[in-house]
MDAnalysis code that builds the backbone (N, CA, C; Angstrom):
import MDAnalysis as mda
import numpy as np

u = mda.Universe.empty(684, n_residues=228, atom_resindex=np.repeat(np.arange(228), 3), trajectory=True)
u.add_TopologyAttr("name", ["N", "CA", "C"] * 228)
u.add_TopologyAttr("resid", np.arange(1, 229))
u.add_TopologyAttr("resname", ["MET", "LYS", "ILE", "LEU", "GLY", "LEU", "GLU", "LEU", "ASP", "SER", "ARG", "LYS", "ILE", "ALA", "PHE", "LEU", "LEU", "ILE", "PHE", "SER", "VAL", "LEU", "SER", "PHE", "ALA", "PHE", "TYR", "GLN", "PHE", "ASN", "PHE", "SER", "GLU", "ILE", "VAL", "GLY", "SER", "GLU", "SER", "LYS", "ALA", "SER", "PHE", "THR", "PHE", "PHE", "GLN", "PHE", "ILE", "GLY", "PRO", "ILE", "GLY", "GLY", "GLY", "ILE", "LEU", "GLY", "GLY", "VAL", "ALA", "GLY", "ALA", "ILE", "SER", "VAL", "LEU", "LEU", "VAL", "GLU", "VAL", "VAL", "ASN", "PHE", "PHE", "LEU", "THR", "GLY", "LYS", "ALA", "LEU", "ASP", "LEU", "MET", "THR", "VAL", "ILE", "ARG", "PHE", "PHE", "PRO", "MET", "ALA", "PHE", "ALA", "ALA", "ILE", "TYR", "PHE", "ALA", "SER", "THR", "ARG", "LYS", "THR", "PRO", "ALA", "PHE", "VAL", "ALA", "LEU", "ILE", "CYS", "ILE", "ALA", "LEU", "PHE", "TRP", "LEU", "HIS", "PRO", "ILE", "GLY", "GLN", "GLU", "ALA", "TRP", "PHE", "TYR", "PRO", "LEU", "TYR", "TRP", "VAL", "ILE", "PRO", "PHE", "ALA", "ALA", "THR", "PHE", "TYR", "ARG", "GLN", "ASN", "LEU", "PHE", "VAL", "ARG", "SER", "LEU", "GLY", "THR", "THR", "PHE", "THR", "ALA", "HIS", "ALA", "VAL", "GLY", "SER", "VAL", "ALA", "PHE", "LEU", "TYR", "ALA", "PHE", "ASN", "LEU", "PRO", "ALA", "GLU", "VAL", "TRP", "ILE", "ALA", "LEU", "ILE", "PRO", "ILE", "VAL", "ALA", "MET", "GLU", "ARG", "LEU", "ALA", "PHE", "ALA", "ALA", "GLY", "ILE", "SER", "VAL", "MET", "HIS", "TYR", "ALA", "VAL", "THR", "THR", "MET", "LEU", "SER", "ALA", "PHE", "SER", "SER", "ARG", "ILE", "ASP", "PHE", "SER", "PHE", "LEU", "ASN", "ILE", "GLU", "THR", "LYS", "TYR", "ALA", "LEU", "TRP", "ARG", "ALA"])
u.atoms.positions = np.array([
    [-18.594, 20.127, 15.394],
    [-18.884, 19.710, 14.018],
    [-18.080, 18.460, 13.675],
    [-18.743, 17.535, 12.987],
    [-18.043, 16.321, 12.569],
    [-17.905, 16.300, 11.052],
    [-16.685, 16.026, 10.584],
    [-16.410, 15.860, 9.157],
    [-15.707, 14.532, 8.983],
    [-16.330, 13.628, 8.202],
    [-15.785, 12.283, 8.004],
    [-15.500, 11.605, 9.344],
    [-16.391, 11.845, 10.311],
    [-16.233, 11.224, 11.621],
    [-15.236, 11.921, 12.513],
    [-14.647, 13.028, 12.035],
    [-13.635, 13.748, 12.810],
    [-14.290, 14.930, 13.505],
    [-14.054, 15.026, 14.806],
    [-14.607, 16.129, 15.583],
    [-13.742, 17.373, 15.402],
    [-14.343, 18.435, 14.880],
    [-13.623, 19.686, 14.662],
    [-14.331, 20.807, 15.415],
    [-13.625, 21.439, 16.372],
    [-14.232, 22.577, 17.036],
    [-13.929, 23.839, 16.230],
    [-14.510, 24.955, 16.642],
    [-14.386, 26.192, 15.866],
    [-12.934, 26.645, 15.747],
    [-12.131, 26.416, 16.798],
    [-10.730, 26.829, 16.758],
    [-9.952, 26.019, 15.723],
    [-10.223, 24.729, 15.677],
    [-9.502, 23.879, 14.730],
    [-9.926, 24.181, 13.294],
    [-11.200, 24.464, 13.111],
    [-11.681, 24.829, 11.780],
    [-11.029, 26.128, 11.330],
    [-10.935, 27.101, 12.269],
    [-10.309, 28.387, 11.942],
    [-8.841, 28.202, 11.567],
    [-8.133, 27.366, 12.339],
    [-6.726, 27.131, 12.031],
    [-6.581, 26.390, 10.714],
    [-7.466, 25.433, 10.465],
    [-7.429, 24.698, 9.198],
    [-7.554, 25.665, 8.024],
    [-8.467, 26.632, 8.141],
    [-8.664, 27.604, 7.064],
    [-7.446, 28.515, 6.910],
    [-6.879, 28.959, 8.047],
    [-5.688, 29.811, 7.997],
    [-4.519, 29.058, 7.367],
    [-4.333, 27.819, 7.796],
    [-3.243, 27.007, 7.247],
    [-3.463, 26.765, 5.755],
    [-4.714, 26.567, 5.354],
    [-5.024, 26.337, 3.940],
    [-4.720, 27.577, 3.108],
    [-5.004, 28.764, 3.651],
    [-4.694, 30.007, 2.942],
    [-3.180, 30.137, 2.761],
    [-2.435, 29.835, 3.814],
    [-0.964, 29.877, 3.730],
    [-0.465, 28.875, 2.693],
    [-1.025, 27.684, 2.719],
    [-0.629, 26.640, 1.759],
    [-0.956, 27.071, 0.336],
    [-2.111, 27.717, 0.171],
    [-2.512, 28.199, -1.156],
    [-1.505, 29.213, -1.684],
    [-0.993, 30.069, -0.786],
    [0.013, 31.053, -1.190],
    [1.271, 30.352, -1.699],
    [1.687, 29.292, -1.009],
    [2.856, 28.529, -1.438],
    [2.595, 27.842, -2.781],
    [1.335, 27.517, -3.048],
    [0.948, 26.836, -4.283],
    [1.230, 27.704, -5.509],
    [1.294, 28.998, -5.320],
    [1.429, 29.912, -6.465],
    [2.858, 30.045, -6.981],
    [3.809, 29.413, -6.290],
    [5.210, 29.511, -6.695],
    [5.716, 28.152, -7.177],
    [6.125, 28.091, -8.431],
    [6.596, 26.843, -9.028],
    [7.977, 26.463, -8.506],
    [8.180, 25.157, -8.367],
    [9.474, 24.634, -7.937],
    [10.184, 23.929, -9.080],
    [9.482, 23.012, -9.744],
    [10.080, 22.295, -10.875],
    [8.974, 21.759, -11.769],
    [9.291, 21.575, -13.028],
    [8.310, 21.069, -13.987],
    [8.104, 19.572, -13.812],
    [6.882, 19.130, -13.998],
    [6.579, 17.702, -13.933],
    [6.919, 17.080, -15.278],
    [7.936, 16.248, -15.306],
    [8.373, 15.617, -16.549],
    [7.283, 14.688, -17.063],
    [6.971, 14.814, -18.350],
    [5.949, 13.975, -18.959],
    [4.588, 14.621, -19.013],
    [4.468, 15.791, -18.429],
    [3.194, 16.501, -18.439],
    [3.033, 17.264, -19.744],
    [1.976, 16.940, -20.494],
    [1.746, 17.613, -21.764],
    [1.341, 19.069, -21.548],
    [0.733, 19.359, -20.394],
    [0.278, 20.721, -20.109],
    [1.351, 21.563, -19.435],
    [2.578, 21.014, -19.326],
    [3.695, 21.723, -18.690],
    [3.375, 22.089, -17.243],
    [2.694, 21.178, -16.548],
    [2.376, 21.405, -15.137],
    [3.657, 21.361, -14.312],
    [3.612, 21.984, -13.153],
    [4.806, 22.073, -12.312],
    [4.515, 21.653, -10.879],
    [5.540, 21.141, -10.208],
    [5.477, 21.009, -8.768],
    [5.645, 22.411, -8.191],
    [4.983, 22.679, -7.081],
    [5.080, 23.995, -6.474],
    [5.622, 23.867, -5.052],
    [5.812, 25.003, -4.390],
    [6.292, 24.992, -3.014],
    [5.228, 24.477, -2.043],
    [4.040, 24.231, -2.561],
    [2.999, 23.564, -1.781],
    [3.463, 22.172, -1.355],
    [4.367, 21.575, -2.140],
    [4.913, 20.263, -1.804],
    [5.623, 20.280, -0.461],
    [6.111, 21.448, -0.052],
    [6.848, 21.569, 1.205],
    [5.921, 21.717, 2.413],
    [4.855, 22.494, 2.250],
    [4.013, 22.825, 3.394],
    [2.768, 21.951, 3.511],
    [2.229, 21.476, 2.380],
    [0.985, 20.705, 2.411],
    [0.982, 19.539, 3.384],
    [1.997, 18.656, 3.343],
    [1.965, 17.465, 4.198],
    [2.023, 17.753, 5.688],
    [2.678, 18.858, 6.109],
    [2.850, 19.064, 7.549],
    [1.538, 19.419, 8.230],
    [0.527, 19.776, 7.441],
    [-0.793, 20.000, 8.017],
    [-1.307, 18.750, 8.697],
    [-0.925, 17.596, 8.177],
    [-1.314, 16.339, 8.798],
    [-0.711, 16.194, 10.176],
    [0.555, 16.609, 10.311],
    [1.219, 16.495, 11.598],
    [0.629, 17.427, 12.637],
    [0.181, 18.609, 12.216],
    [-0.320, 19.618, 13.144],
    [-1.815, 19.443, 13.427],
    [-2.583, 19.170, 12.378],
    [-4.037, 19.092, 12.504],
    [-4.551, 17.669, 12.700],
    [-3.721, 16.685, 12.361],
    [-4.174, 15.300, 12.335],
    [-4.337, 14.870, 10.887],
    [-4.258, 13.570, 10.651],
    [-4.234, 13.052, 9.285],
    [-5.432, 13.435, 8.439],
    [-6.637, 13.221, 8.966],
    [-7.843, 13.503, 8.178],
    [-7.994, 14.995, 7.937],
    [-7.817, 15.803, 8.989],
    [-7.929, 17.257, 8.835],
    [-6.853, 17.786, 7.902],
    [-5.643, 17.219, 7.988],
    [-4.574, 17.621, 7.085],
    [-4.908, 17.305, 5.643],
    [-5.498, 16.129, 5.411],
    [-5.907, 15.744, 4.059],
    [-7.016, 16.661, 3.550],
    [-7.947, 17.040, 4.443],
    [-9.019, 17.969, 4.067],
    [-8.430, 19.313, 3.651],
    [-7.427, 19.781, 4.409],
    [-6.762, 21.043, 4.076],
    [-6.134, 20.980, 2.696],
    [-5.435, 19.883, 2.416],
    [-4.786, 19.711, 1.113],
    [-5.819, 19.731, -0.011],
    [-6.893, 18.969, 0.157],
    [-7.926, 18.905, -0.881],
    [-8.603, 20.257, -1.059],
    [-8.791, 20.980, 0.049],
    [-9.391, 22.313, -0.016],
    [-8.525, 23.242, -0.861],
    [-7.226, 23.199, -0.632],
    [-6.295, 24.039, -1.403],
    [-6.339, 23.666, -2.885],
    [-6.328, 22.361, -3.169],
    [-6.351, 21.909, -4.561],
    [-7.629, 22.364, -5.270],
    [-8.762, 22.235, -4.600],
    [-10.044, 22.604, -5.210],
    [-10.128, 24.118, -5.422],
    [-9.735, 24.894, -4.400],
    [-9.771, 26.357, -4.521],
    [-8.837, 26.816, -5.639],
    [-7.643, 26.239, -5.707],
    [-6.700, 26.597, -6.767],
    [-7.279, 26.294, -8.138],
    [-7.974, 25.176, -8.239],
    [-8.595, 24.794, -9.515],
    [-9.621, 25.838, -9.960],
    [-10.488, 26.245, -9.037],
    [-11.542, 27.188, -9.406],
    [-10.995, 28.596, -9.659],
    [-10.040, 29.042, -8.869],
    [-9.528, 30.400, -9.011],
    [-8.634, 30.580, -10.231],
    [-7.952, 29.517, -10.628],
    [-7.069, 29.624, -11.796],
    [-7.804, 29.348, -13.104],
    [-9.023, 28.829, -13.001],
    [-9.816, 28.593, -14.200],
    [-9.271, 27.508, -15.100],
    [-8.554, 26.554, -14.512],
    [-7.982, 25.473, -15.312],
    [-9.071, 24.500, -15.759],
    [-8.799, 23.819, -16.864],
    [-9.735, 22.802, -17.333],
    [-9.660, 21.593, -16.408],
    [-10.791, 20.939, -16.223],
    [-10.830, 19.744, -15.384],
    [-10.381, 18.547, -16.213],
    [-9.064, 18.485, -16.436],
    [-8.518, 17.387, -17.214],
    [-7.926, 16.334, -16.282],
    [-7.374, 15.280, -16.874],
    [-6.825, 14.187, -16.080],
    [-5.699, 14.656, -15.164],
    [-4.851, 15.541, -15.663],
    [-3.741, 16.043, -14.870],
    [-4.244, 16.731, -13.606],
    [-5.300, 17.528, -13.751],
    [-5.866, 18.246, -12.606],
    [-6.419, 17.274, -11.571],
    [-7.160, 16.288, -12.037],
    [-7.757, 15.305, -11.128],
    [-6.666, 14.519, -10.398],
    [-5.621, 14.122, -11.138],
    [-4.528, 13.353, -10.542],
    [-3.857, 14.139, -9.415],
    [-3.738, 15.450, -9.594],
    [-3.030, 16.268, -8.615],
    [-3.829, 16.482, -7.325],
    [-5.098, 16.126, -7.317],
    [-5.914, 16.303, -6.121],
    [-5.484, 15.388, -4.967],
    [-4.952, 14.210, -5.258],
    [-4.849, 13.180, -4.235],
    [-3.467, 12.853, -3.651],
    [-2.364, 12.928, -4.404],
    [-1.078, 12.524, -3.814],
    [-0.734, 13.240, -2.521],
    [-0.965, 14.551, -2.455],
    [-0.601, 15.309, -1.267],
    [-1.519, 14.989, -0.086],
    [-2.748, 14.590, -0.366],
    [-3.653, 14.184, 0.710],
    [-3.122, 12.915, 1.380],
    [-2.652, 11.969, 0.580],
    [-2.056, 10.752, 1.137],
    [-0.764, 11.085, 1.884],
    [-0.023, 12.069, 1.386],
    [1.213, 12.484, 2.055],
    [0.915, 13.065, 3.431],
    [-0.148, 13.859, 3.536],
    [-0.527, 14.458, 4.816],
    [-0.909, 13.381, 5.830],
    [-1.620, 12.367, 5.361],
    [-2.020, 11.259, 6.245],
    [-0.786, 10.490, 6.707],
    [0.142, 10.261, 5.782],
    [1.381, 9.547, 6.139],
    [2.175, 10.342, 7.170],
    [2.332, 11.629, 6.947],
    [3.132, 12.462, 7.839],
    [2.540, 12.483, 9.252],
    [1.230, 12.396, 9.331],
    [0.552, 12.473, 10.630],
    [0.610, 11.169, 11.408],
    [0.644, 10.055, 10.705],
    [0.445, 8.762, 11.359],
    [1.669, 8.275, 12.127],
    [1.407, 7.630, 13.230],
    [2.475, 6.970, 13.995],
    [2.433, 5.465, 13.758],
    [1.584, 5.030, 12.859],
    [1.452, 3.606, 12.561],
    [2.038, 3.301, 11.188],
    [2.107, 2.025, 10.879],
    [2.664, 1.609, 9.587],
    [1.595, 1.536, 8.501],
    [0.319, 1.603, 8.884],
    [-0.774, 1.406, 7.926],
    [-0.677, 2.292, 6.689],
    [-0.461, 3.636, 6.819],
    [-0.392, 4.469, 5.604],
    [0.737, 4.090, 4.660],
    [1.783, 3.439, 5.196],
    [2.914, 3.043, 4.352],
    [2.516, 1.968, 3.343],
    [1.442, 1.234, 3.646],
    [1.007, 0.180, 2.728],
    [0.447, 0.762, 1.440],
    [0.074, 2.048, 1.454],
    [-0.374, 2.711, 0.224],
    [0.723, 2.631, -0.825],
    [1.973, 2.913, -0.420],
    [3.099, 2.858, -1.359],
    [3.347, 1.438, -1.849],
    [3.189, 0.452, -0.957],
    [3.403, -0.944, -1.366],
    [2.323, -1.381, -2.351],
    [1.099, -0.915, -2.155],
    [0.012, -1.211, -3.104],
    [0.328, -0.568, -4.454],
    [0.907, 0.626, -4.412],
    [1.277, 1.311, -5.652],
    [2.339, 0.536, -6.422],
    [3.266, -0.097, -5.689],
    [4.272, -0.941, -6.356],
    [3.587, -2.056, -7.134],
    [2.634, -2.713, -6.488],
    [1.910, -3.812, -7.129],
    [1.143, -3.315, -8.365],
    [0.500, -2.162, -8.241],
    [-0.263, -1.617, -9.371],
    [0.653, -1.237, -10.528],
    [1.834, -0.722, -10.205],
    [2.799, -0.367, -11.245],
    [3.251, -1.623, -11.986],
    [3.522, -2.669, -11.246],
    [3.987, -3.923, -11.860],
    [2.895, -4.623, -12.659],
    [1.639, -4.368, -12.333],
    [0.536, -4.987, -13.061],
    [0.332, -4.357, -14.437],
    [0.833, -3.139, -14.615],
    [0.678, -2.452, -15.900],
    [1.759, -2.948, -16.869],
    [1.405, -3.213, -18.127],
    [2.394, -3.720, -19.097],
    [3.637, -2.834, -19.217],
    [3.449, -1.528, -19.220],
    [4.608, -0.625, -19.302],
    [5.397, -0.680, -18.005],
    [4.682, -0.747, -16.895],
    [5.340, -0.833, -15.601],
    [6.230, -2.053, -15.482],
    [5.834, -3.130, -16.131],
    [6.637, -4.358, -16.091],
    [7.976, -4.162, -16.799],
    [8.015, -3.268, -17.781],
    [9.262, -3.004, -18.497],
    [10.206, -2.129, -17.665],
    [9.632, -1.348, -16.767],
    [10.442, -0.490, -15.890],
    [10.204, -0.909, -14.444],
    [10.279, -2.213, -14.196],
    [9.867, -2.786, -12.913],
    [10.673, -2.247, -11.722],
    [11.899, -1.786, -11.963],
    [12.747, -1.323, -10.857],
    [12.426, 0.108, -10.431],
    [11.682, 0.854, -11.264],
    [11.340, 2.240, -10.926],
    [10.593, 2.353, -9.593],
    [9.554, 1.547, -9.348],
    [8.793, 1.713, -8.104],
    [9.471, 1.163, -6.848],
    [10.675, 0.643, -6.979],
    [11.383, 0.200, -5.773],
    [11.661, 1.373, -4.836],
    [11.598, 2.582, -5.377],
    [11.682, 3.777, -4.537],
    [10.617, 3.739, -3.431],
    [9.506, 3.106, -3.724],
    [8.351, 3.197, -2.816],
    [8.430, 2.230, -1.641],
    [9.534, 1.508, -1.561],
    [9.809, 0.749, -0.344],
    [10.200, 1.721, 0.780],
    [10.679, 2.901, 0.378],
    [11.150, 3.893, 1.349],
    [10.079, 4.287, 2.358],
    [8.834, 4.571, 1.946],
    [7.833, 4.940, 2.951],
    [7.618, 3.868, 4.022],
    [7.709, 2.590, 3.623],
    [7.540, 1.524, 4.613],
    [8.761, 1.445, 5.514],
    [9.943, 1.475, 4.910],
    [11.172, 1.412, 5.709],
    [11.272, 2.605, 6.664],
    [10.790, 3.755, 6.210],
    [10.899, 4.971, 7.018],
    [10.064, 4.908, 8.294],
    [9.044, 4.051, 8.323],
    [8.199, 3.964, 9.521],
    [8.978, 3.428, 10.722],
    [10.100, 2.771, 10.482],
    [10.920, 2.255, 11.580],
    [11.845, 3.337, 12.149],
    [11.896, 4.482, 11.469],
    [12.788, 5.562, 11.906],
    [12.040, 6.895, 11.933],
    [10.787, 6.853, 12.334],
    [9.942, 8.046, 12.304],
    [10.444, 9.150, 13.229],
    [11.263, 8.786, 14.222],
    [11.766, 9.809, 15.139],
    [12.736, 10.767, 14.449],
    [13.215, 10.366, 13.278],
    [14.073, 11.239, 12.477],
    [13.180, 12.006, 11.499],
    [13.123, 13.322, 11.654],
    [12.191, 14.127, 10.853],
    [12.484, 14.037, 9.362],
    [13.751, 14.028, 8.976],
    [14.074, 13.961, 7.545],
    [13.625, 12.628, 6.951],
    [13.844, 11.533, 7.676],
    [13.414, 10.213, 7.193],
    [11.890, 10.168, 7.074],
    [11.217, 10.705, 8.061],
    [9.745, 10.784, 8.030],
    [9.284, 11.618, 6.830],
    [9.963, 12.724, 6.572],
    [9.626, 13.580, 5.434],
    [9.901, 12.866, 4.118],
    [10.974, 12.067, 4.086],
    [11.299, 11.303, 2.881],
    [10.204, 10.278, 2.595],
    [9.743, 9.581, 3.629],
    [8.634, 8.646, 3.459],
    [7.374, 9.353, 2.993],
    [7.177, 10.568, 3.488],
    [6.003, 11.363, 3.119],
    [6.008, 11.731, 1.645],
    [7.134, 12.269, 1.176],
    [7.186, 12.721, -0.214],
    [7.171, 11.537, -1.184],
    [7.731, 10.393, -0.782],
    [7.677, 9.224, -1.660],
    [6.291, 8.578, -1.668],
    [5.508, 8.803, -0.621],
    [4.117, 8.346, -0.647],
    [3.345, 9.123, -1.702],
    [3.531, 10.449, -1.708],
    [2.897, 11.279, -2.735],
    [3.383, 10.871, -4.123],
    [4.671, 10.596, -4.235],
    [5.261, 10.192, -5.513],
    [4.662, 8.882, -6.013],
    [4.467, 7.939, -5.109],
    [3.902, 6.642, -5.488],
    [2.492, 6.793, -6.035],
    [1.659, 7.526, -5.308],
    [0.260, 7.709, -5.729],
    [0.203, 8.454, -7.059],
    [0.976, 9.523, -7.173],
    [0.964, 10.304, -8.402],
    [1.509, 9.538, -9.598],
    [2.572, 8.771, -9.389],
    [3.190, 8.032, -10.495],
    [2.270, 6.958, -11.047],
    [1.610, 6.231, -10.161],
    [0.700, 5.170, -10.617],
    [-0.471, 5.773, -11.387],
    [-1.004, 6.876, -10.869],
    [-2.100, 7.541, -11.573],
    [-1.625, 8.035, -12.942],
    [-0.411, 8.557, -12.997],
    [0.181, 9.046, -14.244],
    [0.364, 7.910, -15.234],
    [0.832, 6.771, -14.738],
    [1.073, 5.615, -15.600],
    [-0.218, 5.144, -16.260],
    [-1.254, 4.980, -15.455],
    [-2.516, 4.454, -15.981],
    [-3.259, 5.492, -16.833],
    [-3.060, 6.770, -16.530],
    [-3.773, 7.811, -17.273],
    [-3.104, 8.144, -18.602],
    [-1.765, 8.141, -18.623],
    [-1.057, 8.643, -19.798],
    [-0.176, 7.621, -20.505],
    [0.007, 6.447, -19.896],
    [0.781, 5.381, -20.542],
    [2.154, 5.863, -21.038],
    [2.855, 6.586, -20.180],
    [4.200, 7.022, -20.558],
    [5.076, 5.796, -20.824],
    [5.892, 5.816, -21.863],
    [6.718, 4.645, -22.203],
    [7.757, 4.343, -21.124],
    [8.209, 3.098, -21.110],
    [9.162, 2.652, -20.088],
    [10.437, 3.489, -20.104],
    [10.843, 3.937, -21.292],
    [12.069, 4.716, -21.400],
    [11.986, 6.004, -20.567],
    [10.797, 6.583, -20.512],
    [10.614, 7.816, -19.737],
    [10.765, 7.533, -18.245],
    [10.137, 6.451, -17.781],
    [10.227, 6.108, -16.358],
    [11.675, 5.812, -15.961],
    [12.375, 5.099, -16.820],
    [13.774, 4.762, -16.517],
    [14.630, 6.031, -16.472],
    [14.393, 6.940, -17.419],
    [15.149, 8.188, -17.456],
    [14.865, 9.060, -16.233],
    [13.692, 8.880, -15.627],
    [13.294, 9.693, -14.475],
    [13.987, 9.281, -13.176],
    [14.554, 8.089, -13.139],
    [15.086, 7.541, -11.877],
    [16.061, 8.502, -11.178],
    [17.099, 9.006, -11.844],
    [18.003, 9.932, -11.138],
    [17.348, 11.266, -10.806],
    [16.407, 11.705, -11.651],
    [15.708, 12.972, -11.397],
    [14.852, 12.855, -10.142],
    [14.171, 11.712, -10.006],
    [13.315, 11.476, -8.842],
    [14.126, 11.544, -7.552],
    [15.321, 10.958, -7.576],
    [16.162, 10.953, -6.377],
    [16.467, 12.375, -5.915],
    [16.899, 13.230, -6.838],
    [17.231, 14.611, -6.476],
    [15.988, 15.397, -6.067],
    [14.926, 15.189, -6.820],
    [13.679, 15.905, -6.581],
    [13.103, 15.578, -5.202],
    [13.052, 14.299, -4.866],
    [12.437, 13.891, -3.594],
    [13.318, 14.211, -2.391],
    [14.630, 14.203, -2.579],
    [15.513, 14.646, -1.501],
    [15.275, 16.126, -1.207],
    [15.063, 16.906, -2.272],
    [14.778, 18.332, -2.103],
    [13.439, 18.534, -1.400],
    [12.431, 17.764, -1.798],
    [11.115, 17.876, -1.165],
    [11.177, 17.481, 0.308],
    [11.902, 16.400, 0.606],
    [12.022, 15.949, 1.997],
    [12.709, 17.010, 2.850],
    [13.753, 17.633, 2.291],
    [14.446, 18.704, 3.008],
    [13.491, 19.880, 3.227],
    [12.718, 20.215, 2.208],
    [11.764, 21.320, 2.308],
    [10.685, 21.065, 3.346],
    [10.159, 19.838, 3.380],
    [9.141, 19.475, 4.376],
    [9.720, 19.583, 5.781],
    [10.946, 19.096, 5.957],
    [11.598, 19.145, 7.266],
    [11.787, 20.580, 7.742],
    [12.333, 21.415, 6.858],
    [12.568, 22.816, 7.206],
    [11.253, 23.522, 7.523],
    [10.228, 23.261, 6.722],
    [8.937, 23.905, 6.939],
    [8.308, 23.461, 8.257],
    [8.496, 22.185, 8.596],
    [7.933, 21.694, 9.856],
    [8.642, 22.346, 11.040],
    [9.952, 22.491, 10.940],
    [10.695, 23.209, 11.975],
    [10.175, 24.640, 12.109],
    [9.986, 25.307, 10.962],
    [9.581, 26.714, 10.967],
    [8.192, 26.908, 11.567],
    [7.224, 26.117, 11.108],
    [5.848, 26.270, 11.590],
    [5.743, 25.859, 13.058],
    [6.427, 24.765, 13.436],
    [6.403, 24.315, 14.827],
    [7.024, 25.360, 15.750],
    [8.123, 25.956, 15.310],
    [8.784, 26.997, 16.102],
    [7.866, 28.200, 16.285],
    [7.186, 28.609, 15.219],
    [6.282, 29.746, 15.292],
    [5.119, 29.469, 16.255],
    [4.519, 28.289, 16.135],
    [3.400, 27.940, 17.012],
    [3.847, 27.846, 18.461],
    [5.015, 27.265, 18.666],
    [5.541, 27.127, 20.017],
    [5.824, 28.496, 20.635],
    [6.328, 29.421, 19.807],
    [6.662, 30.756, 20.300],
    [5.422, 31.520, 20.757],
    [4.291, 31.269, 20.103],
    [3.059, 31.982, 20.444],
    [2.164, 31.215, 21.411],
    [2.572, 30.015, 21.784],
    [1.704, 29.165, 22.606],
    [1.454, 29.727, 24.005],
    [2.339, 30.632, 24.488],
    [2.120, 31.233, 25.802],
    [1.024, 32.294, 25.759],
    [0.719, 32.798, 24.550],
    [-0.300, 33.840, 24.392],
    [-1.596, 33.295, 23.810],
    [-1.466, 32.239, 23.015],
    [-2.641, 31.663, 22.350],
    [-2.761, 30.199, 22.747],
    [-3.970, 29.770, 23.029],
    [-4.200, 28.375, 23.401],
    [-4.213, 27.508, 22.150],
    [-3.127, 26.758, 21.964],
    [-3.017, 25.857, 20.820],
    [-3.181, 24.394, 21.247],
    [-3.868, 24.176, 22.335],
    [-4.006, 22.817, 22.851],
    [-4.785, 21.902, 21.899],
    [-5.511, 22.503, 20.972],
    [-6.292, 21.723, 20.009],
    [-5.427, 21.231, 18.846],
    [-4.157, 21.656, 18.812],
    [-3.230, 21.244, 17.763],
    [-2.207, 20.260, 18.307],
    [-1.586, 19.529, 17.410],
    [-0.492, 18.639, 17.784],
    [0.822, 19.354, 17.457],
    [1.376, 20.039, 18.447],
    [2.624, 20.764, 18.240],
    [3.775, 19.912, 18.776],
    [4.618, 19.457, 17.882],
    [5.749, 18.617, 18.266],
    [6.888, 19.520, 18.733],
    [6.847, 19.883, 19.993],
    [7.771, 20.902, 20.522],
    [9.244, 20.514, 20.409],
    [9.533, 19.232, 20.244],
    [10.941, 18.846, 20.097],
    [11.549, 19.412, 18.815],
    [10.680, 19.841, 17.886],
    [11.182, 20.426, 16.649],
    [11.147, 21.955, 16.677],
    [10.788, 22.522, 17.812],
    [10.787, 23.981, 17.942],
    [12.206, 24.460, 18.233],
    [12.663, 25.437, 17.472],
    [14.022, 25.961, 17.660],
    [14.110, 26.830, 18.904],
    [12.969, 27.382, 19.319],
    [12.885, 28.034, 20.624],
    [11.447, 27.923, 21.114],
    [11.273, 28.034, 22.404],
    [9.962, 27.837, 23.010],
    [9.575, 29.044, 23.844],
    [8.265, 29.218, 23.981],
    [7.769, 30.354, 24.772],
    [8.127, 30.168, 26.231],
])
């Protein structure tokens, strides 16, 4: 079967669905409130597991998994299809693609977001806020370090979400400036969570690889704490 030009066999589709169910479970536990959200929306533990699907399944399949979780969560929770809901569909998909890629191309998403932020009148008043998004590009030079790679991943999601938030809700410059120290702590926590989750899932897959054929997955065995 081909989806968006990607060849998916039955085993990969089955794993994608299993991983999506696991990710959906993580989605149900809140981590922190999204500052500036009128609906009191929250970041969830999905922020930790969603992106690593890109590393295991590949960028496109990982993004499909993320979008599948977002859509299923939307329908099952009965939330209104408002701007906040739509905005939340995409940042993690870009994060999954970034986490999967060995090239610098996905990092340009964050650089484009910097330009879009600066083009907005409010963004011009808080012009130093998006300098955080240089991190995803810089991190591509140190991808062999899992934490740095995870940091680039979470800041890619942050860039996409922030720009969408800016254009959708026109939060004043004072809010963006006040968020700067919060973003630092928040994204360091997310990067640590992504790293730990990647170690955990990779270790589990590696441990079962002697019994189950996982050749259709990209298992980075160097991150397995033990091997079969």
